[in-house]
C-alpha positions in Angstrom: -34.5 -17.9 -3.3 -34.1 -21.4 -2.3 -32.8 -22.4 -5.6 -29.7 -21.9 -7.9 -30.8 -19.1 -10.0 -28.6 -17.5 -12.7 -29.5 -14.6 -14.9 -27.4 -12.4 -16.9 -26.8 -8.7 -16.4 -28.1 -5.9 -18.9 -26.1 -2.3 -18.8 -26.9 -0.8 -15.9 -29.6 2.1 -16.1 -30.7 0.8 -19.6 -34.5 1.7 -20.2 -35.0 3.3 -16.8 -35.6 7.2 -16.2 -34.5 9.0 -12.7 -37.3 10.3 -11.2 -37.3 12.8 -8.7 -39.5 13.0 -5.5 -40.3 15.3 -2.8 -38.9 14.7 0.6 -41.6 13.2 3.0 -41.3 12.2 6.6 -39.2 13.7 9.9 -36.8 11.3 10.1 -33.5 12.6 9.4 -29.8 11.8 10.0 -27.8 13.8 12.6 -24.4 14.4 12.1 -21.5 14.4 15.0 -18.4 16.0 15.0 -15.7 13.6 15.2 -12.1 14.4 15.7 -9.9 14.2 12.6 -13.3 13.6 10.9 -12.8 17.2 9.0 -14.0 17.2 5.2 -11.7 17.9 2.3 -13.0 21.3 1.8 -12.4 23.8 -1.5 -13.6 26.7 -0.3 -14.4 27.4 3.9 -17.0 30.0 2.9 -19.2 27.6 0.9 -21.7 26.4 3.1 -24.7 23.6 3.0 -27.3 22.2 4.7 -26.6 18.6 6.1 -29.7 16.1 6.7 -30.5 17.6 10.2 -31.1 21.1 8.7 -27.9 22.4 10.1 -25.3 24.1 8.9 -21.9 22.5 7.4 -18.9 23.0 5.2 -19.4 21.9 1.8 -17.0 18.9 0.9 -15.2 19.2 -2.4 -14.1 15.6 -2.4 -17.2 14.1 -3.3 -18.4 16.6 -5.9 -18.3 15.1 -9.4 -18.8 18.9 -10.8 -15.3 19.3 -9.2 -13.6 17.4 -11.8 -14.8 19.0 -14.7 -13.9 22.7 -13.1 -10.4 21.5 -13.1 -10.3 20.8 -16.7 -9.2 22.8 -20.0 -12.3 24.3 -21.7 -13.6 21.5 -24.0 -11.8 18.4 -22.3 -14.0 16.0 -20.8 -13.1 13.1 -18.2 -12.0 10.2 -19.6 -15.4 7.7 -19.9 -15.4 5.4 -16.9 -15.0 1.9 -18.2 -17.3 -0.8 -16.7 -16.8 -4.7 -16.5 -20.0 -7.3 -17.4 -20.7 -9.9 -15.0 -22.8 -13.2 -14.3 -25.1 -13.0 -11.6 -26.3 -16.1 -9.3 -28.4 -16.0 -6.2 -27.1 -19.2 -4.1 -28.4 -20.2 -0.6 -25.8 -20.1 2.2 -28.3 -20.9 4.7 -32.0 -21.6 5.0 -31.7 -17.7 5.9 -29.0 -16.0 4.1 -28.4 -15.7 0.5 -25.1 -15.2 -1.8 -25.9 -12.6 -4.3 -22.8 -13.1 -6.6 -21.8 -11.2 -9.2 -18.8 -12.7 -11.0 -16.0 -10.7 -13.2 -14.0 -12.8 -15.1 -12.0 -9.5 -16.3 -8.8 -8.2 -14.8 -9.5 -4.6 -13.5 -6.7 -2.2 -13.1 -5.8 -2.1 -9.3 -2.9 -3.2 -7.6 -5.2 -5.8 -6.0 -6.7 -7.6 -9.1 -2.5 -8.2 -10.1 -3.3 -12.4 -10.0 -5.8 -12.2 -12.9 -8.2 -14.4 -11.7 -10.9 -12.0 -11.9 -13.4 -11.2 -9.1 -16.8 -11.7 -7.5 -18.5 -8.9 -5.6 -21.2 -10.0 -3.0 -24.3 -9.1 -1.4 -26.4 -10.9 0.7 -30.1 -11.4 1.7 -30.9 -12.5 5.1 -34.4 -13.1 6.2 -35.9 -12.2 9.1 -38.4 -13.9 11.5 -40.9 -10.8 11.3 -43.7 -10.5 13.0 -45.4 -7.4 13.2 -44.9 -7.0 9.2 -44.2 -10.1 7.7 -44.1 -8.7 4.2 -40.9 -6.6 5.2 -38.4 -9.5 6.2 -35.4 -9.0 4.1 -32.0 -7.3 5.2 -29.6 -6.6 2.1 -26.2 -6.2 3.4 -23.7 -4.6 0.7 -24.2 -2.8 -2.4 -22.5 -3.3 -5.5 -19.9 -0.7 -7.3 -21.0 0.7 -10.0 -17.8 -0.5 -12.2 -20.0 -3.4 -12.7 -22.7 -3.6 -15.4 -25.9 -4.7 -13.4 -28.7 -3.1 -11.4 -29.2 -4.1 -7.8 -32.7 -3.0 -8.0 -33.4 -4.7 -11.2 -32.0 -8.0 -9.8 -33.8 -8.1 -6.8 -37.1 -7.5 -8.5 -35.6 -10.2 -11.1 -35.5 -12.4 -7.5 -39.1 -11.5 -6.5 -37.6 -9.7 -3.3 -37.5 -6.1 -3.8 -40.5 -5.3 -2.3 -39.6 -7.7 0.7 -36.7 -5.2 1.9 -37.0 -3.8 5.5 -33.3 -2.6 5.4 -30.0 -1.9 3.7 -26.6 -2.7 6.0 -23.6 -0.8 3.9 -20.5 -2.1 5.6 -18.1 0.1 3.4 -19.6 3.0 1.3 -17.1 4.8 -1.6 -18.7 7.1 -4.3 -18.8 4.0 -6.7 -21.1 2.3 -4.2 -23.9 5.3 -4.0 -25.6 4.4 -7.4 -26.8 1.6 -6.2 -28.7 2.7 -2.8 -29.9 5.8 -5.5 -31.6 2.9 -7.4 -32.9 1.4 -4.7 -34.3 4.4 -2.7 -35.8 5.9 -6.1 -37.5 2.1 -6.0 -38.7 2.7 -2.4 -39.9 6.3 -3.2 -42.1 5.3 -6.0 -44.0 3.3 -3.6 -44.2 6.1 -1.0 -42.5 4.2 1.8 -39.3 4.7 3.8 -36.2 2.1 4.3 -34.2 1.5 7.1 -30.2 2.4 6.1 -27.7 1.4 8.4 -23.8 2.8 7.8 -21.3 3.9 10.1 -20.7 7.3 11.3 -17.5 8.1 8.5 -19.5 6.6 5.7 -22.2 8.9 6.9 -20.5 11.9 6.2 -19.9 10.9 3.1 -23.5 10.3 2.4 -24.0 13.6 3.8 -21.1 15.6 1.3 -22.9 14.1 -1.8 -26.4 14.9 -0.5 -24.8 18.5 -0.4 -23.9 17.9 -4.2 -26.9 16.1 -5.6 -30.8 17.3 -4.8 -32.1 14.2 -6.1 -30.0 12.0 -3.8 -30.6 14.7 -0.9 -34.6 14.4 -1.3 -34.4 10.4 -1.8 -32.7 10.1 1.6 -34.6 12.9 3.6 -37.9 11.6 2.7 -37.1 8.1 1.8 -34.3 6.7 4.6 -34.2 6.1 7.9 -30.4 6.7 8.8 -28.8 4.9 11.6 -24.7 5.0 12.1 -23.7 2.1 13.4 -21.7 1.3 16.4 -20.2 -1.5 18.5 -23.6 -1.3 20.6 -26.0 -1.5 17.5 -27.9 -4.5 16.8 -30.7 -5.4 14.2 -33.5 -7.5 15.8 -34.1 -10.7 13.4 -36.9 -12.3 15.9 -36.7 -14.9 18.0 -34.0 -13.2 20.2 -31.6 -13.6 17.6 -29.7 -10.2 16.1 -27.8 -8.8 13.8 -24.1 -7.1 15.9 -21.8 -4.7 14.2 -18.1 -4.4 14.7 -16.4 -1.6 13.5 -13.2 -2.1 12.0 -11.9 0.7 10.0 -8.5 0.9 8.3 -6.9 4.2 6.9 -7.7 3.1 3.0 -11.5 2.3 4.5 -12.4 4.6 7.5 -16.0 3.2 7.4 -15.6 0.0 7.2 -17.9 -2.4 9.8 -18.3 -6.1 10.1 -22.0 -7.8 11.1 -22.4 -10.7 13.2 -25.7 -12.6 12.6 -26.5 -14.9 15.9 -29.1 -16.7 13.8 -27.2 -18.3 11.3 -23.5 -17.7 13.2 -22.2 -15.7 10.1 -19.6 -13.0 10.4 -20.0 -10.8 7.0 -16.5 -9.7 7.5 -16.9 -7.0 4.1 -13.1 -6.5 3.1 -11.4 -8.7 5.7 -10.7 -12.2 4.6 -11.4 -11.3 1.5 -10.4 -12.6 -2.3 -10.6 -11.5 -5.9 -10.8 -14.5 -7.9 -13.9 -15.4 -10.2 -16.4 -18.5 -9.7 -17.6 -20.8 -12.1 -20.9 -20.5 -13.2 -23.2 -22.8 -10.9 -20.4 -23.4 -8.8 -20.3 -23.8 -5.0 -20.7 -20.6 -3.2 -18.1 -22.3 -0.3 -14.1 -22.7 -0.4 -14.6 -26.0 -1.7 -10.7 -27.1 -1.9 -9.8 -25.4 1.4 -7.0 -23.4 2.5 -4.9 -25.3 -0.6 -7.2 -23.7 -3.5 -7.8 -20.3 -2.1 -5.3 -19.0 0.7 -2.6 -18.1 -2.0 -5.8 -15.3 -2.9 -6.6 -14.7 0.4 -2.7 -14.0 0.8 -2.3 -11.9 -1.8 -5.5 -9.2 -1.3 -4.6 -9.1 2.4 -1.1 -7.9 1.2 -2.2 -5.2 -0.9 -4.7 -3.8 1.0 -4.1 -4.5 4.5 -0.5 -4.9 5.0 0.0 -1.4 4.9 -2.1 -1.1 7.8 -1.1 -3.6 10.0 -1.9 -2.3 13.4 -5.5 -1.2 12.9 -5.9 -5.1 11.3 -4.5 -6.1 14.5 -7.0 -3.9 16.4 -10.0 -4.9 14.2 -8.9 -8.9 14.5 -9.0 -8.5 18.5 -12.6 -7.2 17.9 -13.5 -10.2 15.6 -12.1 -13.1 17.7 -13.7 -16.2 16.1 -15.0 -19.5 18.0 -15.4 -21.7 15.4 -18.7 -23.4 15.3 -20.5 -26.0 13.3 -23.5 -25.1 11.1 -26.5 -25.0 13.0 -29.1 -27.4 11.6 -32.4 -25.5 11.8 -35.8 -26.9 13.2 -38.2 -23.9 12.2 -41.1 -25.0 14.2 -39.1 -25.8 17.4 -37.2 -22.6 17.0 -40.4 -20.4 17.1 -41.5 -22.4 20.0 -38.2 -21.7 22.0 -37.4 -18.6 20.4 -39.3 -16.3 23.4 -37.5 -18.5 26.1 -34.1 -17.6 24.2 -34.8 -14.0 24.3 -35.8 -14.1 27.9 -32.6 -16.2 28.9 -30.8 -13.4 26.9 -32.2 -10.5 29.1 -31.2 -12.4 32.3 -27.4 -13.2 31.3 -27.3 -9.3 30.5 -28.9 -8.3 33.6 -26.6 -10.5 35.8 -23.4 -10.4 33.8 -23.7 -7.3 32.4 -24.8 -5.8 29.0 -21.0 -4.8 28.2 -17.9 -5.2 30.1 -15.8 -3.5 27.2 -14.1 -7.0 26.5 -15.0 -8.6 22.9 -17.2 -11.7 23.3 -16.0 -14.5 20.8 -18.3 -14.7 18.0 -19.8 -17.8 17.5 -18.8 -18.4 13.4 -19.6 -21.7 11.3 -19.5 -19.1 7.7 -17.5 -16.0 6.7 -19.3 -13.9 4.2 -16.5 -11.4 2.7 -17.2 -8.9 0.0 -15.2 -10.5 -2.6 -14.4 -14.3 -2.9 -15.6 -17.8 -1.6 -17.8 -17.9 1.4 -15.6 -19.7 3.8 -16.9 -22.5 5.6 -13.9 -25.3 5.4 -11.0 -23.0 7.1 -12.8 -20.3 9.2 -10.4 -20.7 11.8 -7.2 -20.8 9.7 -8.2 -17.9 7.9 -8.5 -15.9 11.2 -5.2 -17.5 12.5 -3.4 -16.5 9.1 -4.4 -13.2 9.3 -2.8 -12.7 13.1 0.0 -14.2 11.4 0.5 -12.0 8.6 -0.3 -8.7 10.8 2.3 -9.7 13.1 4.8 -10.3 10.6 4.0 -6.7 9.2 4.0 -5.1 12.9 7.4 -6.8 13.4 8.9 -5.1 10.0 7.6 -1.7 11.2 9.2 -2.1 13.9 12.7 -2.8 12.5 12.1 -0.4 9.3 9.1 1.3 8.1 8.1 4.1 5.9 5.1 6.3 6.6 2.5 6.5 3.5 0.6 10.0 4.2 -2.3 11.0 2.0 -5.9 12.2 1.0 -7.8 11.1 -1.3 -10.9 13.0 -3.0 -12.3 10.4 -5.4 -10.2 7.3 -4.4 -7.7 7.6 -7.3 -4.7 9.2 -4.7 -5.9 6.4 -2.2 -5.3 4.1 -5.2 -1.7 5.5 -5.8 -0.9 5.2 -2.3 -1.9 1.5 -2.1 0.3 0.3 -4.6 3.3 2.5 -3.5 2.8 0.7 -0.5 2.6 -2.5 -2.0 6.1 -1.8 -3.3 7.5 -1.2 -0.4 6.4 -4.0 1.6 7.4 -6.4 -1.2 11.1 -5.0 -0.3 10.4 -6.1 2.9 10.2 -3.0 4.8 7.2 -2.1 6.9 4.6 0.4 6.2 2.3 3.0 8.6 -0.4 4.1 6.7 -2.4 7.5 7.8 -5.1 8.5 5.9 -4.9 12.4 6.8 -8.8 12.9 6.8 -9.3 10.5 9.7 -6.1 11.6 11.8 -4.9 14.5 13.7 -1.1 16.5 13.7 0.1 14.5 16.9 -0.1 11.2 15.2 1.3 12.3 11.4 4.0 13.8 14.1 4.7 10.5 15.7 5.0 8.3 12.5 7.5 10.6 11.1 9.4 10.5 13.9 9.8 6.7 13.9 10.2 5.9 10.1 13.0 5.5 8.2 11.6 7.4 5.1 7.9 8.9 3.8 5.7 9.7 1.0 3.1 12.3 1.0 0.4 12.1 -1.5 -2.8 14.5 -2.3 -5.5 15.5 -5.0 -5.6 19.2 -6.5 -8.7 20.5 -5.6 -9.1 24.4 -6.8 -5.6 24.4 -7.7 -4.8 23.8 -4.4 -3.5 21.1 -1.6 -6.7 20.4 0.8 -6.0 22.0 4.2 -5.4 18.4 5.6 -2.6 18.0 3.3 -0.9 20.9 4.4 -1.2 20.7 7.7 0.6 17.2 7.6 3.2 18.7 5.1 4.3 21.4 7.8 4.5 18.9 10.5 6.9 16.3 8.4 9.1 19.3 7.7 8.9 20.7 11.3 9.8 17.0 12.7 11.9 16.0 10.1 14.3 19.1 10.1 16.9 17.7 11.8 16.7 14.2 10.2 16.3 14.1 6.1 15.0 11.1 5.8 14.0 9.8 2.0 10.6 10.7 0.5 8.5 11.2 -2.4 5.5 12.5 -3.0 2.7 11.6 -5.6 -0.9 12.9 -6.5 -4.2 12.8 -8.8 -5.8 15.6 -10.6 -8.2 16.3 -13.5 -6.1 19.2 -15.2 -2.6 20.6 -13.9 -2.0 19.2 -10.7 -0.5 22.1 -8.6 -0.8 19.8 -5.2 2.2 17.8 -6.3 4.4 20.7 -7.8 3.7 22.5 -4.3 4.7 19.4 -2.3 7.9 18.9 -4.2 8.7 22.1 -4.2 8.8 22.5 -0.4 10.5 19.3 0.4 13.3 20.0 -1.8 13.6 23.5 -0.7 13.8 21.7 2.9 16.3 19.5 1.2 14.9 16.2 1.5 16.3 13.5 -0.8 13.8 12.2 -3.4 13.9 8.5 -3.8 12.0 8.4 -7.0 10.5 11.4 -9.4 7.7 12.8 -8.1 4.2 10.5 -9.6 1.3 12.8 -11.5 -1.8 10.7 -12.4 -4.2 12.5 -14.4 -7.9 11.0 -13.5 -8.1 7.3 -12.7 -4.6 5.4 -12.5 -3.8 2.8 -15.3 -1.9 -0.4 -15.2 0.9 1.6 -16.3 0.7 4.2 -13.6 0.2 1.3 -10.9 3.2 -0.1 -11.7 5.2 2.9 -12.0 3.9 3.5 -8.5 5.0 0.1 -7.1 8.3 0.3 -8.2 8.6 3.7 -6.8 7.7 2.1 -3.4 10.2 -0.5 -4.0 12.8 2.1 -4.8 12.1 3.8 -1.6 12.1 1.1 0.2 15.7 0.1 -1.3 16.8 3.5 -0.3 15.6 3.0 3.1 17.2 -0.6 3.3 20.8 0.9 2.0 20.7 3.5 4.7 20.2 1.0 7.6 22.8 -1.0 5.8 25.4 2.2 6.3 24.4 2.4 9.9 24.8 -1.5 10.3 27.8 -1.2 8.4 30.5 -2.5 11.2 28.4 -5.3 12.2 27.4 -6.6 8.6 31.3 -6.8 8.4 31.6 -9.1 11.2 28.7 -11.4 10.2 30.3 -11.5 7.0 33.4 -12.7 8.0 31.7 -15.1 10.1 29.7 -16.4 7.7 32.5 -16.6 4.9 35.0 -18.7 7.3 32.2 -21.2 7.8 32.5 -21.7 3.8 28.8 -21.7 3.1 28.3 -18.6 0.8 31.7 -19.5 -0.6 30.2 -23.0 -1.8 27.0 -21.7 -2.6 28.5 -19.1 -5.1 29.8 -22.1 -6.9 26.7 -23.1 -8.2 25.8 -21.4 -12.0 23.3 -20.8 -14.3 23.0 -19.3 -18.2 22.8 -15.3 -18.2 19.4 -14.3 -19.0 17.0 -11.3 -19.8 13.3 -11.9 -18.6 10.8 -9.5 -19.9 7.1 -9.4 -19.5 4.3 -7.4 -20.7 0.8 -6.8 -19.2 -1.6 -4.2 -20.5 0.5 -1.0 -20.8 2.3 -2.1 -18.0 6.3 -3.2 -18.8 9.4 -4.7 -17.5 12.5 -6.9 -17.4 15.5 -7.9 -15.7 18.3 -9.8 -15.5 18.1 -13.4 -14.5 20.6 -16.6 -13.7 18.9 -18.4 -11.4 17.2 -20.6 -14.2 17.1 -24.2 -14.7 15.0 -26.9 -16.7 12.5 -28.4 -14.9 10.6 -30.9 -16.6 10.5 -32.7 -20.0 7.2 -33.0 -20.6 5.7 -30.7 -20.8 9.0 -28.7 -21.4 9.1 -26.4 -18.1 11.6 -24.3 -16.3 12.2 -22.6 -12.8 13.1 -19.1 -12.4 14.0 -16.8 -9.3 12.6 -13.5 -9.0 13.3 -11.3 -6.0 10.2 -10.3 -4.1 11.4 -6.5 -4.8 11.4 -6.9 -8.7 9.0 -4.9 -10.8 8.4 -7.5 -12.8 7.2 -9.7 -10.2 3.8 -8.4 -10.3 3.6 -9.5 -14.1 4.3 -13.0 -13.5 1.0 -14.1 -11.8 0.0 -17.7 -12.6 -1.0 -17.4 -16.5 1.0 -14.8 -16.8 3.5 -15.1 -19.9 7.0 -13.7 -20.2 10.0 -14.3 -22.6 13.2 -15.6 -21.8 16.3 -14.2 -23.5 19.1 -16.5 -23.2 22.2 -14.2 -23.6 25.1 -15.2 -25.8 28.5 -15.3 -25.2 30.8 -12.5 -26.3 27.7 -10.8 -26.8 26.2 -10.5 -23.1 28.4 -6.9 -21.6 26.6 -4.4 -23.4 23.0 -6.1 -22.6 23.9 -6.2 -19.0 25.4 -2.7 -19.0 21.8 -1.4 -20.1 19.9 -3.7 -17.4 21.5 -3.1 -14.4 21.5 0.9 -15.0 19.1 2.6 -12.5 15.8 3.4 -14.5 13.2 6.0 -13.1 10.1 4.0 -12.6 8.1 3.5 -15.8 11.4 4.6 -17.9 11.9 2.1 -21.0 14.6 -0.1 -20.2 15.2 -1.4 -23.5 15.5 1.9 -25.7 19.3 1.2 -26.5 18.9 -2.5 -27.3 17.8 -4.2 -30.5 14.6 -5.9 -30.2 11.8 -7.3 -31.6 7.8 -8.0 -30.0 6.5 -11.6 -29.4 3.4 -12.3 -31.3 1.7 -13.9 -28.3 2.6 -12.1 -25.1 3.6 -8.8 -26.7 6.6 -8.9 -24.5 10.5 -8.1 -25.5 12.5 -10.7 -27.7 16.2 -9.2 -27.7 17.3 -9.8 -31.3 21.3 -10.3 -30.1 20.2 -13.2 -27.9 21.4 -16.6 -28.2 17.7 -18.1 -28.6 14.6 -17.3 -26.5 12.1 -18.9 -25.0 8.0 -18.3 -24.5 6.8 -19.2 -21.2 3.7 -19.2 -19.3 3.8 -19.3 -15.4 2.1 -22.5 -14.2 2.9 -22.6 -10.4 4.5 -20.1 -8.2 6.4 -21.1 -4.7 7.6 -18.6 -1.9 11.5 -19.1 -1.1 12.4 -16.6 1.7 13.1 -13.6 -0.2 12.3 -14.8 -3.6 9.5 -16.2 -5.4 10.4 -19.7 -7.6 8.5 -19.7 -10.8 7.8 -23.0 -12.7 7.0 -22.0 -16.2 5.8 -24.1 -19.1 7.7 -23.3 -22.4 5.0 -22.6 -25.3 7.3 -21.7 -28.0 11.3 -21.0 -28.8 14.0 -20.4 -31.2 17.4 -20.3 -31.7 18.7 -17.3 -32.7 22.8 -18.1 -33.1 23.5 -21.8 -33.5 27.2 -21.3 -33.7 27.3 -18.8 -30.3 26.9 -20.7 -27.1 25.2 -19.4 -23.8 26.8 -16.9 -21.8 27.4 -18.5 -18.3 27.0 -16.4 -14.9 30.4 -17.0 -12.4 29.8 -16.1 -9.1 32.3 -15.6 -5.8 30.0 -15.7 -3.0 26.3 -16.8 -3.0 25.2 -13.9 -1.1 24.5 -11.7 -4.1 23.7 -12.4 -7.8 
């Protein structure tokens, strides 16, 4: 564990067979009733046992069998795609090892849009056990089943599997439960028990899965001692040092918990401060290169996953106050001598000052260890401060204009749609107020709708119906919004017919709510094309909201325009001209295009150009660094028909090129307009944020003049405030 050890993964589950074991022992989880935590239930008369033997409602949200029950006869759900990974165990400190699984492929979810791959991280913490020195390892975080490796086999290969004393789960979803099952099967084979720490919300999910899976129930009841993590929960590491838990829930991850190690001054931050970027085999685990190297990936992850929950993130950051300190240089012999004294002084401090005054104490942090991306060592305070800045920006947006995103999600698919829609809204400069209907009450829905300029509501279809939480929220929306019909949209995922989307759409249309985009129906897991539709739909809604605000403020806006025009600034800016072009791009089954006139050559060697892309353009998400596109330079005299097609209002996902003469690029599969004067095949090399646009620098890989006799069309403007 002190070296840099590398192995390559086999397909998970290869050569293994499940083993059902009888339950042993008396330690059980006691579930608690928490406001807003009612599970999504398909049938209120359906009963099951929870961990402590009491009766509880059966939760359809976590039963895989429900998916099959919604399918037509003979149809099966599509196979789940898994991704190969490269595995490495790398020391972070003398007591903590990073278990880094690197995936270089592009996963479909919106947060992977930069196409940099990712790492999924677990951590092994070595304790200073005295009573049982053979059980001196704590595993923090379990991998998703989306990646092709078995955590138990890896721990066995590393020689530490039998040393596990506890598993800490900072974030749980159905895709991470197979890893827990794998660990518990091994513990059961040794006829032992292991401590499992997780939040109450995660405990509810685990309980519901146990209700639907007899083997999991036997394993948990007989071989796991479950502890719900709260702000006062700790795990002793020996020598007076502890792991301390800090709950940091968000609507997408209501079970999220961060973990602080006083021994190594490490913050295991789970999904906070994370980034999706693959690591080179054998590379350092740390953020070498600093903020300049990794900052854009951290920002992109924040924008996709946390910006829509800015208020919750702000509250979490208040709990995660960081005091950056230099890494501790350990002296094991001296630490052992001083450990009893340190423990005594901690007890004296608690007795004199009070163990808990309700005000979060700053956490001494030398390293931040997220669930994805590099371990942060060189920019600890910088990343925390940037999170504070970004969060404030999003809260300010919500205060000026906002859309409420309401949803419940059975398998995570509807949540993924909500995340993509939210991304489209925030890209367009409108704030998002996200509410997970499984975790909030009707009063919170009422407040959100009353303060919003638009809303979307999403639901899975369970047994042909909306879950109860969605029905209740929809009733609140229709009551609160009856006098002020704000623009809206509906979305949902399903296994067969998707009645929930039809029901929501019908009720809102009957109540005369205006729809900003066609209803979104997703069968099973969303594809890249579906997520692009969601993002574009969110942008369409945001633009509708902004248009409505402009209408309300028309008088003030006109006065502002007169003042600006009087200065001549916008008139002078409008004299800048450029070639009229159409930019096209394709990524997997997602495709888009846009008119572009802010284009300029930028370099001779290599041949390169810059193009400005507004942040709310659907095509923007298809143009990360390394992304390829075609720039079609329109021909003078043939530009008007193409312009008319490109400025039409298209529904999300609609083919923008159906009425144009086209062919496909062999290298990028992007559209080439055969009526253009020329085209260039380009690859994005750099991106710079410039106000409300992204400025892309791209190198030209290939090109061709299609019409030597006709010059390029040039776009003239009168004023610099529009295109």
